[in-house]
N, C-alpha and C positions, 0 to 999 in steps of 0.2 A: 298980211305982212309977207314981204318977199325977202328971202335971205340972199344977200348979194356978196357976203363975205364968209369965207370958210364953208361954203356949201359945196362940199367935195363929193357928196353922195357916196361916202365910203362906208364899207361894212362896219357894224357895230358890235358884232359877237366876239367875246373874248372870255378868258378864264376857263372855268370848269365845263361850261357848255361847249366849249371848242375842243375839249380833251379828245384824244384820238380813239379811246375806248368808250367814250361816253356818247350819248345822243342828245343833241340840242333840241329843245321843244319850244316852238312858237306859240302864239296865243291868238284865239278868236273868241268873240263874245258868244255866249250860248244863245243869244237872240239874233245874231247875225253871223251864221256859221260859214258863209261863203266869202268872207273878207277878213283879212288879218287885222288885229287890233292896231290902233294907230301908233302905239309905242313899241310893238314887237320888234326885236332887233333884226337887222339884216345881215346876211352872209355874202360871200363866203369868208372864211377866216385865213389870213396869210400868216404862216409860221416862219419866222426868220432865224430862230435860235434853237439850238438842241437843249435838252434838260440841263446839261452842265454849263450852259451859258455860251458855248462856242457858236459861232455863226455857221448856219447851214450853207453848203456849197450852192445849193439851189433852193430858193423859197418853196415851202410846202403849202399848197392850197388845200384847205379842208372845206368841203361843201357842207355848209350849216345854214339854217337849222335842218334837222333830219325829218321831222314831221311837226304837226301842230296839235295842240290840245285845247279843250274847252276852259274858259275862265268866266268869272262873274256869276257863278252859281250861289245859292244860298249857304249859309253856315249857321251854327248855333253857338259859336264861341268868340266871334269877333266883337268889336266895340258895338254894344247894342244901340239901336236907333233912338232910344230915349236919351242916350248921351250925345249922339251925333247923328242927326237925321239923314246925313249924306251917305251913311253906310248902308242904308236900306233903299235900293233903287226901286223896287216894286211896291214898297210900302205894305209889305205883308208880315212885318215884324221880325224878319230874319235878315241879318246883315250879309251883304254880298262880299265875295272874295275875288278881287281882280289881280291881274298881273301874270307873268310867266311863273311867279311863285305859286299860283293856283293852277295853271295848266300843266306844269311838270308833275304835281302830285297825281293829277287825273291820268296822265300817261303812265305813271308808276303803278297805280292801281290796276289798270288794264293789263300792264305787263305781268303783274302778280297773278291776275286771273288766267292769263295764257299759261303761266307756269303751273298753276293748279290744274288746268285741264291737260297739260302735257308735262308731267314731272321730269321727264328725261331731256327736255329742251335745254340747250346751252344758252348762255346770254346772246350769242350771235344769232341763233335761231329765233329767239324772241324778238331781237331787233328786226330781223328779216320779215317775220310775220307782221309786225306793226307797220313796216314800210310797204310791204306788198299789198296789204289790205286797205291802206289809207285811201280816203276819198279825195281825189284830185280837186283843189280849189285854187282860185287865182289864175295866174298864167298857166296854160296847159303844160303838163309834165312837172318834173321837179324844178322848184324855183327858190330864189334866195330869201324869200319871206315865209314860205310855207313848207319847204322841203318836199317830201313826198305827198303832202296833203294832210287833211284832218283825220286823225285816228279814228277808225271805225271799229268800235269795241266788239260789236256782234260778229262781224266778219273775221276779226282777229282771233276771237276765241272759238268760233264755230266756222271754219273755212268750208267752202263749197267742195263736195266730193261728188264728181259726176257719176251717174248711174243711169242705165236705160232700162225702161219697162219692155219686157219681152212680149210684145203684142203688136198686131197690126189689124185694124178694122177699117172697113170702108163704109160702114153704116148703110150699105145697100142690101146686104144679104139677109137682113132681119134677124141675125142671130149673134147678139153681142154677148161677150162673157159677162158673168156676174161679178167677178173679182179679178182685179189686176193688183199685183203685189210688188212692192219694193221695200227693202229693209235698211234700217239704219240703227246701230246699237249706240250711237253717240247722242248727246244731248244737242239740241239745236233744231234746225228746220229741214224739211224735205220740200223741194220746190218741184211741182209737177207742171210741165209746160207743153204747149202744142204749137208747132210752127207750120201749120198746114196753109201756106200761102196759096192763093190770095184770100181764102175765106176768113181765116182768123189767125191770131197769134195771141193765145191766152195762157195764163198760168194760175196756179193755186199754190199757196204756201201752207204747209202742214207743220205745226209745232210739235216737237217731242219734248217731254218734261225732264228738267234736271233732277238729280238724285233727291234733292230736299223736297221737291214736289211729289215725286213718286213715293217717297217714304210716308207722306201723309195720305196720299190717295190709296196706296197698296201697303198698308203697315205690315202685312204678313209676308210680303215678298222681299227679297234681297235687292235693294236698289242697285248694287254694284254687280249683279249677276249677269249682266249683258242682256237684260230683258228688252225686247222690242217695244216701242211706243205704237199704239194702235190708233190710227186716225181713220175716219170714214168720210169718203167723198161720194156724193150722189150726183150722177149725171142724168139730166133729163133732156131728151131730144124731142122737140115738137115738130111734127110732120103736117 
């Protein structure tokens, strides 16, 4: 079917998702995270009137949506598949939740985790973290369907903190140090990388434990005492 009438390709975002202090959330399917859902609304939004109903001297363009969230995941509380088989896409017994009504709560939950990890963050700082760590999808850069991109929960909660290991080895002197050390007191990941072109460009990611895991592994330790996470990396060089 081809639309020949009223096909203006106009933006469709309006209402609360276009509010100046809110953030509009687009939607992508959990099984197709590189493309926007077919129904997700397009921006930007043009504001013609002030809150009191008077017309603005110049139209205000608000670039929406701001970012995109996941939709279509399983739930335990929607219409069960025995009443409506169409609600269970995978046939696993759990109804799926689609729509921006699903992607927006996902974004909200990630924002709450950012606040938990950074109690002093303002709403604006939380917004900036979600936007700056989002994974670019669709058209390169910010676009009218995906905003800054798909929210990346891990990077938003545990951003990269650069650090350098204080060593230099050329592997020819036959005398390598036994231990190289870098420290992080935060929960998340340490990425150790090597950029020794043209021979290799490799990396290893070391996970550190969040407090709830440390409490179980080390019940006699204070999880919030700034204890370092210990990871061991063994390097073998074949000559």
